N, CA and C atoms as a LAMMPS dump frame, in Angstrom:
ITEM: TIMESTEP
0
ITEM: NUMBER OF ATOMS
648
ITEM: BOX BOUNDS ff ff ff
-5.0000000000000000e+02 5.0000000000000000e+02
-5.0000000000000000e+02 5.0000000000000000e+02
-5.0000000000000000e+02 5.0000000000000000e+02
ITEM: ATOMS id mol type element x y z
1 1 1 N -36.938 -298.233 -121.19
2 1 2 C -37.234 -296.934 -121.789
3 1 3 C -36.042 -296.459 -122.614
4 2 1 N -36.325 -295.99 -123.818
5 2 2 C -35.267 -295.492 -124.685
6 2 3 C -34.976 -294.033 -124.373
7 3 1 N -33.71 -293.653 -124.528
8 3 2 C -33.289 -292.294 -124.176
9 3 3 C -32.406 -291.73 -125.294
10 4 1 N -32.96 -290.882 -126.115
11 4 2 C -32.148 -290.211 -127.114
12 4 3 C -31.503 -291.139 -128.112
13 5 1 N -32.239 -292.15 -128.592
14 5 2 C -31.696 -293.088 -129.569
15 5 3 C -31.871 -292.514 -130.974
16 6 1 N -30.779 -292.449 -131.723
17 6 2 C -30.802 -291.987 -133.109
18 6 3 C -30.043 -293.023 -133.93
19 7 1 N -30.764 -293.763 -134.756
20 7 2 C -30.185 -294.922 -135.423
21 7 3 C -30.672 -295.007 -136.86
22 8 1 N -29.734 -295.264 -137.774
23 8 2 C -30.077 -295.499 -139.174
24 8 3 C -29.587 -296.883 -139.576
25 9 1 N -30.462 -297.653 -140.205
26 9 2 C -30.114 -298.984 -140.696
27 9 3 C -30.406 -299.013 -142.185
28 10 1 N -29.425 -299.394 -142.97
29 10 2 C -29.587 -299.396 -144.427
30 10 3 C -30.331 -300.636 -144.899
31 11 1 N -31.006 -300.515 -146.018
32 11 2 C -31.699 -301.652 -146.624
33 11 3 C -30.707 -302.771 -146.916
34 12 1 N -31.067 -304.003 -146.558
35 12 2 C -30.226 -305.164 -146.804
36 12 3 C -29.162 -305.401 -145.764
37 13 1 N -29.045 -304.527 -144.791
38 13 2 C -28.022 -304.66 -143.758
39 13 3 C -28.446 -305.692 -142.712
40 14 1 N -27.469 -306.307 -142.054
41 14 2 C -27.709 -307.179 -140.902
42 14 3 C -27.101 -306.515 -139.679
43 15 1 N -27.929 -306.22 -138.694
44 15 2 C -27.494 -305.496 -137.503
45 15 3 C -27.826 -306.314 -136.263
46 16 1 N -26.838 -306.502 -135.393
47 16 2 C -27.052 -307.172 -134.123
48 16 3 C -27.144 -306.145 -133.005
49 17 1 N -28.141 -306.267 -132.162
50 17 2 C -28.313 -305.374 -131.022
51 17 3 C -28.078 -306.179 -129.751
52 18 1 N -27.08 -305.775 -128.974
53 18 2 C -26.711 -306.509 -127.77
54 18 3 C -26.802 -305.605 -126.552
55 19 1 N -26.82 -306.227 -125.393
56 19 2 C -26.86 -305.471 -124.15
57 19 3 C -27.442 -306.324 -123.051
58 20 1 N -27.236 -305.945 -121.798
59 20 2 C -27.766 -306.713 -120.677
60 20 3 C -29.285 -306.616 -120.601
61 21 1 N -29.888 -307.482 -119.8
62 21 2 C -31.338 -307.422 -119.594
63 21 3 C -31.729 -306.034 -119.088
64 22 1 N -32.797 -305.492 -119.65
65 22 2 C -33.258 -304.189 -119.233
66 22 3 C -32.553 -303.019 -119.892
67 23 1 N -31.687 -303.311 -120.86
68 23 2 C -30.919 -302.235 -121.507
69 23 3 C -31.737 -301.48 -122.549
70 24 1 N -32.855 -302.057 -122.974
71 24 2 C -33.688 -301.4 -123.963
72 24 3 C -33.633 -302.008 -125.348
73 25 1 N -32.888 -303.092 -125.517
74 25 2 C -32.71 -303.637 -126.86
75 25 3 C -34.009 -304.207 -127.438
76 26 1 N -34.788 -304.926 -126.62
77 26 2 C -36.059 -305.447 -127.12
78 26 3 C -37.069 -304.322 -127.339
79 27 1 N -37.033 -303.315 -126.488
80 27 2 C -37.921 -302.161 -126.673
81 27 3 C -37.607 -301.465 -127.991
82 28 1 N -36.326 -301.302 -128.288
83 28 2 C -35.926 -300.681 -129.548
84 28 3 C -36.462 -301.475 -130.727
85 29 1 N -36.345 -302.803 -130.664
86 29 2 C -36.864 -303.639 -131.745
87 29 3 C -38.373 -303.469 -131.89
88 30 1 N -39.092 -303.459 -130.762
89 30 2 C -40.545 -303.336 -130.811
90 30 3 C -40.975 -301.994 -131.394
91 31 1 N -40.231 -300.93 -131.081
92 31 2 C -40.532 -299.613 -131.635
93 31 3 C -40.28 -299.612 -133.142
94 32 1 N -39.167 -300.173 -133.567
95 32 2 C -38.85 -300.208 -134.999
96 32 3 C -39.852 -301.054 -135.773
97 33 1 N -40.384 -302.102 -135.127
98 33 2 C -41.346 -302.984 -135.793
99 33 3 C -42.761 -302.428 -135.765
100 34 1 N -42.961 -301.304 -135.099
101 34 2 C -44.287 -300.713 -135.025
102 34 3 C -45.205 -301.391 -134.047
103 35 1 N -44.622 -302.126 -133.09
104 35 2 C -45.426 -302.819 -132.078
105 35 3 C -45.549 -302.024 -130.791
106 36 1 N -44.694 -301.029 -130.616
107 36 2 C -44.794 -300.119 -129.478
108 36 3 C -44.642 -298.689 -129.995
109 37 1 N -45.402 -297.752 -129.453
110 37 2 C -45.296 -296.371 -129.926
111 37 3 C -44.064 -295.689 -129.355
112 38 1 N -43.484 -294.762 -130.091
113 38 2 C -42.355 -293.999 -129.553
114 38 3 C -42.846 -292.97 -128.543
115 39 1 N -41.994 -292.661 -127.586
116 39 2 C -42.348 -291.615 -126.629
117 39 3 C -42.371 -290.258 -127.286
118 40 1 N -41.465 -290.052 -128.217
119 40 2 C -41.412 -288.811 -128.998
120 40 3 C -40.512 -289.069 -130.194
121 41 1 N -40.422 -288.111 -131.084
122 41 2 C -39.558 -288.269 -132.253
123 41 3 C -40.231 -289.081 -133.342
124 42 1 N -39.464 -289.504 -134.319
125 42 2 C -39.981 -290.204 -135.488
126 42 3 C -39.355 -291.58 -135.628
127 43 1 N -40.125 -292.5 -136.157
128 43 2 C -39.65 -293.833 -136.5
129 43 3 C -39.989 -294.046 -137.97
130 44 1 N -38.993 -293.98 -138.831
131 44 2 C -39.204 -294.096 -140.273
132 44 3 C -38.661 -295.436 -140.738
133 45 1 N -39.531 -296.286 -141.244
134 45 2 C -39.16 -297.626 -141.682
135 45 3 C -39.668 -297.829 -143.099
136 46 1 N -38.772 -298.223 -143.993
137 46 2 C -39.139 -298.44 -145.401
138 46 3 C -39.866 -297.234 -145.981
139 47 1 N -39.414 -296.049 -145.594
140 47 2 C -39.976 -294.821 -146.125
141 47 3 C -41.263 -294.363 -145.473
142 48 1 N -41.761 -295.11 -144.491
143 48 2 C -43.023 -294.779 -143.823
144 48 3 C -42.757 -294.301 -142.407
145 49 1 N -43.329 -293.16 -142.036
146 49 2 C -43.185 -292.64 -140.68
147 49 3 C -44.228 -293.317 -139.802
148 50 1 N -43.789 -294.303 -139.021
149 50 2 C -44.72 -295.076 -138.201
150 50 3 C -45.386 -294.228 -137.134
151 51 1 N -44.739 -293.145 -136.746
152 51 2 C -45.282 -292.272 -135.713
153 51 3 C -46.588 -291.617 -136.147
154 52 1 N -46.832 -291.582 -137.457
155 52 2 C -48.012 -290.895 -137.987
156 52 3 C -49.163 -291.861 -138.292
157 53 1 N -48.958 -293.157 -138.097
158 53 2 C -49.962 -294.144 -138.479
159 53 3 C -50.843 -294.544 -137.303
160 54 1 N -52.134 -294.811 -137.588
161 54 2 C -53.004 -295.341 -136.538
162 54 3 C -52.834 -296.863 -136.476
163 55 1 N -53.569 -297.526 -135.578
164 55 2 C -53.366 -298.963 -135.361
165 55 3 C -53.658 -299.783 -136.609
166 56 1 N -54.708 -299.449 -137.323
167 56 2 C -55.032 -300.195 -138.539
168 56 3 C -53.956 -300.003 -139.599
169 57 1 N -53.474 -298.796 -139.735
170 57 2 C -52.423 -298.521 -140.71
171 57 3 C -51.122 -299.217 -140.322
172 58 1 N -50.828 -299.257 -139.022
173 58 2 C -49.634 -299.97 -138.56
174 58 3 C -49.745 -301.463 -138.859
175 59 1 N -50.928 -302.02 -138.64
176 59 2 C -51.126 -303.445 -138.911
177 59 3 C -50.916 -303.747 -140.391
178 60 1 N -51.442 -302.89 -141.256
179 60 2 C -51.234 -303.087 -142.694
180 60 3 C -49.766 -302.942 -143.059
181 61 1 N -49.094 -301.964 -142.46
182 61 2 C -47.68 -301.765 -142.745
183 61 3 C -46.876 -303.006 -142.356
184 62 1 N -47.122 -303.522 -141.141
185 62 2 C -46.391 -304.717 -140.704
186 62 3 C -46.671 -305.889 -141.629
187 63 1 N -47.928 -306.053 -142.041
188 63 2 C -48.276 -307.159 -142.917
189 63 3 C -47.569 -307.106 -144.259
190 64 1 N -47.302 -305.905 -144.725
191 64 2 C -46.668 -305.734 -146.031
192 64 3 C -45.138 -305.717 -145.98
193 65 1 N -44.57 -305.337 -144.831
194 65 2 C -43.135 -305.038 -144.802
195 65 3 C -42.305 -305.758 -143.75
196 66 1 N -42.94 -306.292 -142.724
197 66 2 C -42.195 -306.745 -141.55
198 66 3 C -42.461 -308.209 -141.239
199 67 1 N -41.391 -308.941 -140.922
200 67 2 C -41.487 -310.285 -140.369
201 67 3 C -40.821 -310.279 -139.007
202 68 1 N -41.412 -310.993 -138.036
203 68 2 C -40.883 -310.985 -136.674
204 68 3 C -40.781 -312.411 -136.152
205 69 1 N -39.622 -312.734 -135.571
206 69 2 C -39.409 -314.023 -134.932
207 69 3 C -39.107 -313.771 -133.462
208 70 1 N -39.892 -314.397 -132.583
209 70 2 C -39.722 -314.21 -131.148
210 70 3 C -39.045 -315.417 -130.513
211 71 1 N -38.543 -315.215 -129.297
212 71 2 C -37.906 -316.288 -128.545
213 71 3 C -38.883 -317.434 -128.263
214 72 1 N -40.135 -317.086 -127.954
215 72 2 C -41.096 -318.1 -127.508
216 72 3 C -42.044 -318.566 -128.621
217 73 1 N -41.65 -318.394 -129.858
218 73 2 C -42.305 -318.941 -131.048
219 73 3 C -43.648 -318.27 -131.375
220 74 1 N -44.56 -318.166 -130.402
221 74 2 C -45.876 -317.552 -130.601
222 74 3 C -46.675 -318.236 -131.716
223 75 1 N -46.644 -319.558 -131.729
224 75 2 C -47.463 -320.295 -132.681
225 75 3 C -48.865 -320.507 -132.105
226 76 1 N -49.842 -320.655 -132.996
227 76 2 C -51.22 -320.916 -132.583
228 76 3 C -51.364 -322.419 -132.378
229 77 1 N -51.653 -322.83 -131.148
230 77 2 C -51.545 -324.235 -130.766
231 77 3 C -52.569 -325.144 -131.449
232 78 1 N -53.728 -324.623 -131.804
233 78 2 C -54.731 -325.488 -132.428
234 78 3 C -54.695 -325.414 -133.953
235 79 1 N -53.593 -324.912 -134.488
236 79 2 C -53.382 -324.894 -135.929
237 79 3 C -52.152 -325.714 -136.28
238 80 1 N -52.175 -326.363 -137.434
239 80 2 C -51.012 -327.098 -137.91
240 80 3 C -49.901 -326.134 -138.311
241 81 1 N -48.734 -326.693 -138.549
242 81 2 C -47.616 -325.863 -139.013
243 81 3 C -48.012 -325.118 -140.288
244 82 1 N -48.66 -325.82 -141.218
245 82 2 C -49.069 -325.2 -142.474
246 82 3 C -50.049 -324.057 -142.222
247 83 1 N -51.017 -324.289 -141.366
248 83 2 C -52.013 -323.256 -141.073
249 83 3 C -51.379 -322.049 -140.388
250 84 1 N -50.427 -322.291 -139.483
251 84 2 C -49.733 -321.192 -138.816
252 84 3 C -49.01 -320.305 -139.817
253 85 1 N -48.341 -320.906 -140.766
254 85 2 C -47.571 -320.13 -141.746
255 85 3 C -48.495 -319.408 -142.719
256 86 1 N -49.643 -320.011 -143.007
257 86 2 C -50.579 -319.404 -143.961
258 86 3 C -51.339 -318.218 -143.368
259 87 1 N -51.403 -318.114 -142.032
260 87 2 C -52.23 -317.093 -141.38
261 87 3 C -52 -315.676 -141.91
262 88 1 N -50.753 -315.167 -141.943
263 88 2 C -50.586 -313.78 -142.396
264 88 3 C -51.028 -313.558 -143.836
265 89 1 N -50.899 -314.577 -144.671
266 89 2 C -51.34 -314.441 -146.055
267 89 3 C -52.86 -314.476 -146.15
268 90 1 N -53.485 -315.321 -145.326
269 90 2 C -54.947 -315.362 -145.299
270 90 3 C -55.513 -314.028 -144.835
271 91 1 N -54.884 -313.451 -143.817
272 91 2 C -55.344 -312.155 -143.324
273 91 3 C -55.225 -311.072 -144.389
274 92 1 N -54.249 -311.249 -145.276
275 92 2 C -54.059 -310.289 -146.365
276 92 3 C -54.936 -310.594 -147.573
277 93 1 N -55.742 -311.68 -147.471
278 93 2 C -56.649 -312.026 -148.561
279 93 3 C -55.985 -312.719 -149.729
280 94 1 N -54.821 -313.339 -149.493
281 94 2 C -54.107 -313.996 -150.586
282 94 3 C -54.732 -315.355 -150.904
283 95 1 N -55.072 -315.584 -152.157
284 95 2 C -55.656 -316.86 -152.562
285 95 3 C -54.622 -317.98 -152.583
286 96 1 N -53.35 -317.608 -152.68
287 96 2 C -52.289 -318.616 -152.741
288 96 3 C -51.663 -318.854 -151.372
289 97 1 N -52.391 -318.542 -150.282
290 97 2 C -51.828 -318.607 -148.932
291 97 3 C -51.227 -319.977 -148.627
292 98 1 N -51.941 -321.032 -148.934
293 98 2 C -51.47 -322.361 -148.527
294 98 3 C -50.366 -322.878 -149.442
295 99 1 N -50.429 -322.565 -150.719
296 99 2 C -49.346 -323.017 -151.597
297 99 3 C -48.035 -322.3 -151.243
298 100 1 N -48.124 -321.023 -150.899
299 100 2 C -46.913 -320.304 -150.506
300 100 3 C -46.415 -320.776 -149.151
301 101 1 N -47.337 -321.09 -148.252
302 101 2 C -46.938 -321.61 -146.939
303 101 3 C -46.227 -322.95 -147.095
304 102 1 N -46.718 -323.789 -147.99
305 102 2 C -46.06 -325.075 -148.248
306 102 3 C -44.64 -324.864 -148.746
307 103 1 N -44.47 -323.93 -149.676
308 103 2 C -43.142 -323.664 -150.226
309 103 3 C -42.193 -323.146 -149.151
310 104 1 N -42.698 -322.279 -148.281
311 104 2 C -41.835 -321.707 -147.247
312 104 3 C -41.447 -322.757 -146.211
313 105 1 N -42.379 -323.63 -145.834
314 105 2 C -42.057 -324.701 -144.888
315 105 3 C -41.05 -325.674 -145.499
316 106 1 N -41.179 -325.939 -146.779
317 106 2 C -40.192 -326.793 -147.441
318 106 3 C -38.817 -326.135 -147.419
319 107 1 N -38.79 -324.819 -147.605
320 107 2 C -37.511 -324.093 -147.615
321 107 3 C -36.799 -324.184 -146.275
322 108 1 N -37.542 -324.247 -145.18
323 108 2 C -36.905 -324.332 -143.866
324 108 3 C -36.782 -325.781 -143.384
325 109 1 N -36.993 -326.743 -144.286
326 109 2 C -36.742 -328.143 -143.959
327 109 3 C -37.874 -328.864 -143.27
328 110 1 N -39.113 -328.393 -143.438
329 110 2 C -40.241 -329.018 -142.739
330 110 3 C -41.3 -329.544 -143.709
331 111 1 N -40.868 -329.994 -144.867
332 111 2 C -41.818 -330.496 -145.864
333 111 3 C -42.632 -331.669 -145.331
334 112 1 N -42.051 -332.461 -144.425
335 112 2 C -42.74 -333.64 -143.898
336 112 3 C -43.419 -333.391 -142.551
337 113 1 N -43.479 -332.124 -142.116
338 113 2 C -44.068 -331.822 -140.807
339 113 3 C -45.212 -330.815 -140.906
340 114 1 N -45.702 -330.575 -142.1
341 114 2 C -46.692 -329.516 -142.301
342 114 3 C -48.007 -329.778 -141.575
343 115 1 N -48.386 -331.036 -141.433
344 115 2 C -49.678 -331.372 -140.818
345 115 3 C -49.575 -331.525 -139.307
346 116 1 N -48.404 -331.298 -138.726
347 116 2 C -48.213 -331.455 -137.289
348 116 3 C -48.589 -330.167 -136.556
349 117 1 N -49.102 -330.358 -135.347
350 117 2 C -49.418 -329.226 -134.473
351 117 3 C -48.18 -328.854 -133.664
352 118 1 N -48.116 -327.618 -133.158
353 118 2 C -46.928 -327.188 -132.409
354 118 3 C -46.505 -328.148 -131.303
355 119 1 N -47.462 -328.703 -130.57
356 119 2 C -47.136 -329.617 -129.473
357 119 3 C -46.463 -330.896 -129.968
358 120 1 N -46.6 -331.179 -131.247
359 120 2 C -45.995 -332.382 -131.833
360 120 3 C -44.625 -332.093 -132.446
361 121 1 N -44.176 -330.851 -132.339
362 121 2 C -42.901 -330.443 -132.93
363 121 3 C -41.88 -330.146 -131.846
364 122 1 N -40.614 -330.351 -132.168
365 122 2 C -39.541 -329.972 -131.247
366 122 3 C -39.413 -328.457 -131.207
367 123 1 N -38.635 -327.96 -130.242
368 123 2 C -38.413 -326.52 -130.158
369 123 3 C -37.8 -325.964 -131.427
370 124 1 N -36.824 -326.68 -131.974
371 124 2 C -36.191 -326.215 -133.206
372 124 3 C -37.153 -326.194 -134.374
373 125 1 N -38.022 -327.213 -134.441
374 125 2 C -39.014 -327.249 -135.515
375 125 3 C -40.029 -326.118 -135.359
376 126 1 N -40.434 -325.84 -134.121
377 126 2 C -41.368 -324.735 -133.892
378 126 3 C -40.757 -323.401 -134.319
379 127 1 N -39.454 -323.229 -134.041
380 127 2 C -38.83 -321.974 -134.451
381 127 3 C -38.691 -321.9 -135.965
382 128 1 N -38.529 -323.038 -136.624
383 128 2 C -38.515 -323.038 -138.093
384 128 3 C -39.878 -322.638 -138.652
385 129 1 N -40.934 -323.118 -138.009
386 129 2 C -42.281 -322.708 -138.417
387 129 3 C -42.444 -321.204 -138.233
388 130 1 N -41.982 -320.696 -137.086
389 130 2 C -42.082 -319.252 -136.824
390 130 3 C -41.291 -318.445 -137.847
391 131 1 N -40.124 -318.963 -138.235
392 131 2 C -39.309 -318.28 -139.238
393 131 3 C -40.006 -318.3 -140.595
394 132 1 N -40.578 -319.452 -140.95
395 132 2 C -41.317 -319.546 -142.219
396 132 3 C -42.494 -318.588 -142.228
397 133 1 N -43.199 -318.481 -141.1
398 133 2 C -44.337 -317.564 -141.013
399 133 3 C -43.884 -316.108 -141.179
400 134 1 N -42.732 -315.789 -140.597
401 134 2 C -42.217 -314.422 -140.702
402 134 3 C -41.811 -314.081 -142.128
403 135 1 N -41.313 -315.068 -142.858
404 135 2 C -40.759 -314.812 -144.184
405 135 3 C -41.74 -315.045 -145.327
406 136 1 N -42.873 -315.677 -145.039
407 136 2 C -43.788 -316.041 -146.126
408 136 3 C -44.367 -314.809 -146.813
409 137 1 N -44.424 -313.698 -146.119
410 137 2 C -44.944 -312.461 -146.735
411 137 3 C -43.864 -311.708 -147.503
412 138 1 N -42.665 -312.298 -147.576
413 138 2 C -41.526 -311.674 -148.255
414 138 3 C -41.278 -310.267 -147.726
415 139 1 N -41.03 -310.158 -146.431
416 139 2 C -40.877 -308.836 -145.821
417 139 3 C -39.581 -308.161 -146.226
418 140 1 N -39.613 -306.837 -146.223
419 140 2 C -38.392 -306.084 -146.463
420 140 3 C -37.448 -306.18 -145.269
421 141 1 N -38.035 -306.356 -144.072
422 141 2 C -37.254 -306.35 -142.838
423 141 3 C -37.653 -307.532 -141.978
424 142 1 N -36.659 -308.263 -141.465
425 142 2 C -36.894 -309.351 -140.525
426 142 3 C -36.331 -308.941 -139.17
427 143 1 N -37.194 -308.893 -138.174
428 143 2 C -36.789 -308.629 -136.801
429 143 3 C -36.761 -309.956 -136.045
430 144 1 N -35.69 -310.206 -135.312
431 144 2 C -35.577 -311.434 -134.532
432 144 3 C -35.174 -311.082 -133.105
433 145 1 N -36.026 -311.439 -132.144
434 145 2 C -35.803 -311.109 -130.74
435 145 3 C -35.406 -312.373 -129.991
436 146 1 N -34.119 -312.518 -129.712
437 146 2 C -33.578 -313.689 -129.016
438 146 3 C -34.094 -314.981 -129.658
439 147 1 N -33.899 -315.184 -130.963
440 147 2 C -34.517 -316.32 -131.643
441 147 3 C -33.995 -317.681 -131.212
442 148 1 N -32.853 -317.718 -130.528
443 148 2 C -32.31 -319.009 -130.066
444 148 3 C -32.438 -319.169 -128.554
445 149 1 N -33.139 -318.262 -127.901
446 149 2 C -33.182 -318.254 -126.44
447 149 3 C -33.768 -319.498 -125.82
448 150 1 N -34.692 -320.182 -126.51
449 150 2 C -35.33 -321.383 -125.963
450 150 3 C -34.814 -322.664 -126.608
451 151 1 N -33.669 -322.581 -127.27
452 151 2 C -33.149 -323.727 -127.994
453 151 3 C -31.791 -324.143 -127.44
454 152 1 N -31.461 -325.431 -127.588
455 152 2 C -30.122 -325.87 -127.21
456 152 3 C -29.118 -325.334 -128.221
457 153 1 N -27.836 -325.43 -127.88
458 153 2 C -26.799 -324.778 -128.683
459 153 3 C -26.783 -325.28 -130.122
460 154 1 N -26.901 -326.592 -130.321
461 154 2 C -26.823 -327.148 -131.668
462 154 3 C -28.028 -326.732 -132.506
463 155 1 N -29.219 -326.838 -131.91
464 155 2 C -30.428 -326.45 -132.627
465 155 3 C -30.423 -324.954 -132.914
466 156 1 N -29.992 -324.159 -131.932
467 156 2 C -29.911 -322.715 -132.121
468 156 3 C -28.986 -322.344 -133.258
469 157 1 N -27.866 -323.06 -133.355
470 157 2 C -26.912 -322.795 -134.429
471 157 3 C -27.523 -323.079 -135.795
472 158 1 N -28.32 -324.144 -135.881
473 158 2 C -28.977 -324.47 -137.145
474 158 3 C -29.971 -323.386 -137.55
475 159 1 N -30.735 -322.9 -136.565
476 159 2 C -31.715 -321.849 -136.841
477 159 3 C -31.008 -320.577 -137.317
478 160 1 N -29.909 -320.228 -136.65
479 160 2 C -29.168 -319.019 -137.02
480 160 3 C -28.589 -319.149 -138.424
481 161 1 N -27.999 -320.311 -138.733
482 161 2 C -27.46 -320.53 -140.076
483 161 3 C -28.551 -320.352 -141.131
484 162 1 N -29.727 -320.905 -140.847
485 162 2 C -30.841 -320.809 -141.787
486 162 3 C -31.294 -319.36 -141.932
487 163 1 N -31.38 -318.645 -140.822
488 163 2 C -31.841 -317.258 -140.847
489 163 3 C -30.893 -316.38 -141.663
490 164 1 N -29.584 -316.56 -141.473
491 164 2 C -28.621 -315.759 -142.223
492 164 3 C -28.591 -316.154 -143.694
493 165 1 N -28.797 -317.436 -143.988
494 165 2 C -28.833 -317.879 -145.386
495 165 3 C -30.013 -317.232 -146.11
496 166 1 N -31.171 -317.197 -145.458
497 166 2 C -32.348 -316.585 -146.064
498 166 3 C -32.177 -315.069 -146.192
499 167 1 N -31.518 -314.47 -145.205
500 167 2 C -31.218 -313.032 -145.276
501 167 3 C -30.384 -312.715 -146.512
502 168 1 N -29.368 -313.541 -146.77
503 168 2 C -28.503 -313.3 -147.928
504 168 3 C -29.241 -313.565 -149.231
505 169 1 N -29.986 -314.649 -149.277
506 169 2 C -30.688 -315.015 -150.505
507 169 3 C -31.687 -313.944 -150.939
508 170 1 N -32.375 -313.362 -149.963
509 170 2 C -33.494 -312.466 -150.268
510 170 3 C -33.152 -311.004 -150.073
511 171 1 N -31.912 -310.74 -149.642
512 171 2 C -31.478 -309.363 -149.411
513 171 3 C -32.421 -308.648 -148.434
514 172 1 N -32.889 -309.394 -147.446
515 172 2 C -33.779 -308.853 -146.426
516 172 3 C -32.961 -308.128 -145.367
517 173 1 N -33.413 -306.973 -144.931
518 173 2 C -32.783 -306.295 -143.802
519 173 3 C -33.034 -307.134 -142.552
520 174 1 N -31.984 -307.409 -141.783
521 174 2 C -32.096 -308.245 -140.585
522 174 3 C -31.691 -307.435 -139.365
523 175 1 N -32.586 -307.373 -138.379
524 175 2 C -32.295 -306.733 -137.101
525 175 3 C -32.443 -307.796 -136.031
526 176 1 N -31.334 -308.139 -135.398
527 176 2 C -31.272 -309.271 -134.482
528 176 3 C -30.945 -308.801 -133.072
529 177 1 N -31.862 -309.056 -132.135
530 177 2 C -31.612 -308.753 -130.722
531 177 3 C -31.128 -310.024 -130.04
532 178 1 N -30.006 -309.936 -129.337
533 178 2 C -29.449 -311.109 -128.684
534 178 3 C -28.542 -310.703 -127.531
535 179 1 N -28.427 -311.596 -126.546
536 179 2 C -27.452 -311.39 -125.469
537 179 3 C -26.128 -312.05 -125.839
538 180 1 N -26.115 -312.797 -126.954
539 180 2 C -24.952 -313.576 -127.387
540 180 3 C -24.097 -312.717 -128.334
541 181 1 N -22.974 -312.235 -127.843
542 181 2 C -22.134 -311.361 -128.665
543 181 3 C -21.547 -312.107 -129.863
544 182 1 N -21.305 -313.415 -129.718
545 182 2 C -20.772 -314.192 -130.843
546 182 3 C -21.798 -314.249 -131.973
547 183 1 N -23.057 -314.375 -131.614
548 183 2 C -24.121 -314.373 -132.614
549 183 3 C -24.235 -312.995 -133.266
550 184 1 N -24.204 -311.961 -132.461
551 184 2 C -24.28 -310.598 -132.996
552 184 3 C -23.122 -310.303 -133.944
553 185 1 N -21.953 -310.882 -133.655
554 185 2 C -20.779 -310.639 -134.486
555 185 3 C -20.933 -311.192 -135.902
556 186 1 N -21.902 -312.068 -136.113
557 186 2 C -22.149 -312.581 -137.459
558 186 3 C -22.841 -311.536 -138.336
559 187 1 N -23.377 -310.513 -137.694
560 187 2 C -24.01 -309.42 -138.437
561 187 3 C -22.944 -308.472 -138.966
562 188 1 N -23.315 -307.659 -139.906
563 188 2 C -22.375 -306.7 -140.465
564 188 3 C -22.018 -305.595 -139.495
565 189 1 N -22.924 -305.339 -138.535
566 189 2 C -22.708 -304.271 -137.561
567 189 3 C -23.345 -304.666 -136.242
568 190 1 N -22.697 -304.292 -135.147
569 190 2 C -23.231 -304.573 -133.816
570 190 3 C -23.477 -303.269 -133.077
571 191 1 N -24.637 -303.163 -132.458
572 191 2 C -25.008 -301.994 -131.657
573 191 3 C -25.155 -302.434 -130.213
574 192 1 N -24.405 -301.821 -129.318
575 192 2 C -24.486 -302.148 -127.89
576 192 3 C -25.389 -301.144 -127.197
577 193 1 N -26.269 -301.659 -126.328
578 193 2 C -27.173 -300.781 -125.587
579 193 3 C -26.988 -300.963 -124.083
580 194 1 N -27.2 -299.87 -123.373
581 194 2 C -27.175 -299.913 -121.919
582 194 3 C -28.037 -298.77 -121.387
583 195 1 N -28.928 -299.096 -120.466
584 195 2 C -29.792 -298.086 -119.842
585 195 3 C -30.55 -297.241 -120.862
586 196 1 N -31.023 -297.879 -121.93
587 196 2 C -31.831 -297.185 -122.918
588 196 3 C -31.059 -296.36 -123.921
589 197 1 N -29.729 -296.456 -123.871
590 197 2 C -28.878 -295.668 -124.758
591 197 3 C -28.065 -296.584 -125.663
592 198 1 N -27.74 -296.103 -126.856
593 198 2 C -26.798 -296.811 -127.712
594 198 3 C -25.392 -296.495 -127.239
595 199 1 N -24.637 -297.529 -126.913
596 199 2 C -23.257 -297.381 -126.435
597 199 3 C -23.184 -296.519 -125.171
598 200 1 N -24.313 -296.336 -124.504
599 200 2 C -24.321 -295.565 -123.271
600 200 3 C -24.135 -294.083 -123.467
601 201 1 N -24.233 -293.618 -124.705
602 201 2 C -23.987 -292.199 -124.98
603 201 3 C -25.279 -291.554 -125.466
604 202 1 N -25.829 -290.594 -124.742
605 202 2 C -27.057 -289.941 -125.194
606 202 3 C -26.795 -289.046 -126.388
607 203 1 N -27.822 -288.851 -127.188
608 203 2 C -27.712 -287.93 -128.311
609 203 3 C -27.893 -286.515 -127.762
610 204 1 N -26.856 -285.715 -127.78
611 204 2 C -26.89 -284.385 -127.161
612 204 3 C -28.024 -283.54 -127.71
613 205 1 N -28.817 -283.024 -126.787
614 205 2 C -29.87 -282.099 -127.171
615 205 3 C -31.08 -282.739 -127.811
616 206 1 N -31.108 -284.085 -127.901
617 206 2 C -32.252 -284.751 -128.514
618 206 3 C -32.975 -285.545 -127.431
619 207 1 N -34.139 -285.108 -126.972
620 207 2 C -34.821 -285.79 -125.882
621 207 3 C -35.576 -287.033 -126.332
622 208 1 N -35.196 -288.203 -125.791
623 208 2 C -35.952 -289.444 -125.967
624 208 3 C -36.422 -289.684 -127.384
625 209 1 N -35.506 -289.674 -128.32
626 209 2 C -35.864 -289.883 -129.715
627 209 3 C -35.643 -291.343 -130.091
628 210 1 N -36.701 -292.105 -130.439
629 210 2 C -36.53 -293.506 -130.802
630 210 3 C -35.812 -293.656 -132.135
631 211 1 N -35.664 -294.94 -132.535
632 211 2 C -34.869 -295.255 -133.714
633 211 3 C -35.435 -294.658 -134.974
634 212 1 N -34.567 -294.129 -135.793
635 212 2 C -34.924 -293.766 -137.161
636 212 3 C -34.322 -294.822 -138.057
637 213 1 N -35.164 -295.605 -138.717
638 213 2 C -34.689 -296.71 -139.551
639 213 3 C -34.835 -296.294 -141.01
640 214 1 N -33.724 -296.224 -141.718
641 214 2 C -33.759 -295.739 -143.1
642 214 3 C -33.862 -296.866 -144.11
643 215 1 N -34.199 -298.084 -143.665
644 215 2 C -34.311 -299.19 -144.617
645 215 3 C -35.403 -298.877 -145.618
646 216 1 N -35.062 -298.91 -146.895
647 216 2 C -36.028 -298.553 -147.932
648 216 3 C -36.188 -299.751 -148.86
């Protein structure tokens, strides 16, 4: 549960959110991504107040503005890598869904693995597919929740290098949740959370206010 969180993140910034298990860091990410409702207050992302949107409007907002990479990949098992990456574009009615998915998979080094199913891919390859799927819509903001949590150190390092390279190339706002302080230190700014608070300090006089994200 978040407690009096007041946070501004600038467009194009890379921010690492760290803290122990249960500190609220993943909840904060989910609120900023529009996947969980705030208890009170406002959540403004890319100029849109998510607190005022219904579920359909939130879904459209995420489709247009947000990419998310999870620890456990969340790939559709009966779809190929290409089909997984094309899904968000197909849902948006894009006629170029598969050509763009091909380009994005090539960008993350999987040009020769497009026809493979998730079970036929390594953990690192699955996370590359997940990253390509998150970025294929050219989101303004990329949220990553423990993106290396299920990977070995070497593979995780490759994924992180790729994620930061794409962040720089596309000037995408990056919000990274991690327990790894060394990884968070690669971001321009690090936010520490504990017991639902940023740096353990409540915002005086502001009851349970979730993140305000000023990325435009």
